[in-house]
C-alpha positions, 0 to 999 in steps of 0.5 A: 691747414695743419700748421694752423691746427691750433687756430682752426681747432679753437675756431671750430670749438667756438662755433660748435659751442655757439651753434651746436647744430653745425657739428651734431650732424656728425654724430654717426660719422666721427669714428670715420673721421678719426680712422681717416687721420690714422690713414693719413699718418700711415701715408706720411710715415717715413720708414727710414726715420723709424729704422734710424731710431730703432738703433736706440731701443733704450730711449724708446722704452724709457719714453714709452714707459713714461708715456703710459705711467705719468699721464694716466696718473695725472689723469687719475689725479685730475678725476679725483681732485675736481668736483665733477660728475663721474662720467666727466671725471672718467673723461680725464682718465680716458684721454690721459691713457691715450697714446701721444698725439700724432700732431706732436711730430709736427710740433717737435719738428717746429721746435727743433726737437729730435723728429725721428724719436718723436715719430717712433714714440708716437708710432709704438705707443699707437701700436700698444694702445689697442691693449694698454689704453683700455686696460689702464682705463679699466684699471684706473677708471673702474672706480668711477664707471663700468669699463667696456674693455674688449669693445674699446679694443676693438674700437682702437683696432678698427680706427687706429691699427687697420687704418695705419697699416693700410696707409703704410701699405698704400705708400709701399704699393703705390710709391711715387703715385701716392705723393699727391696723397702725401701732400694732402694727408696732414690737411685731411688729418687736421680737418678730422681732428677739428671736426671730432673735437667741435662735435664733442663740444657741440654735444656738451654745450650745456655742460660746458656752461655748468662745469667748463671752468673746472674741466678746463682748470684740470686740463691746464693742470694735466697738460702742464705737469705732463710737459714738466714731468716729461722734461724732468724725467728726460734729465734723469735719464740723461737725454741730450737737450733735443731729446729732452724737449722731444720727450716733454712734448710727447708726454704733454700732448695726448692723442685727444681725438682718440680719447674723444672718439672712445668716450663718444663711442662707449660712454655718454657725450659728457665723458668726451668733454675733457678730451675735447678741451684737452685737444684745444688746449694742448695744441695751443700750448704746444704751438705757442711753445714751439714758436717761442723755441724757434725764436730762441733756439740757443736755450734748447741746445745749451 
């Protein structure tokens, strides 16, 4: 299921648009679904990979600095350029200030990138998110709407940090007994992301008809510029090709599920629309790019 995440997310979004009641029933439970994705990530996280990558703290620091500067500024650019209502414009900033997507680890693996580096970046970005994401949203998005900083911090701690820690603890305590759960974890995470994004589409059916073209255009712009900025800056940092590819994927792919969850919990449903479309689009582009790179591996390693 995890390998078909792009197709399933697209199908879920289409089904939600055509028949919203299918997913509106999840209105009170979408946060639990996101917490389930982070629990699953904690279970499959490989401590050995993280220890190996920690030997290169400079690369991690540059990657995190790029993540939390480039994408928030691109999100602000989209919010200012597009002729959209303020609550929708704010949605671009929220999703752009989220950490990198955990799904990027799978994409990096499929594309032949540096998997340990990808895991380290997404893990540390996720751990920094409880403070950095609300702070950046308040700073950049305060010109659009009043931002509830501390409630957002609380939400991220409850649905990101605690489930992630619980998953890692379960893996440590249960050892071999958790193998079955490890096998199911990627599918569980994929299903939860599909439900969250589909609910956001269902809740915004009428708005998509009105402003969907502008929102999609800005999503394509932010996602594409994120990939390009990640690749170009990695070259400036003198990373090798595998790490250039990895940073490009990490910057372009945002944890849109978290952005959608925050928007739905603390703002109007319309604020979740950019995040929902971003989730579908970035997974489609990343999956397509990884498929092409698997067929042309020389182009990454030359």
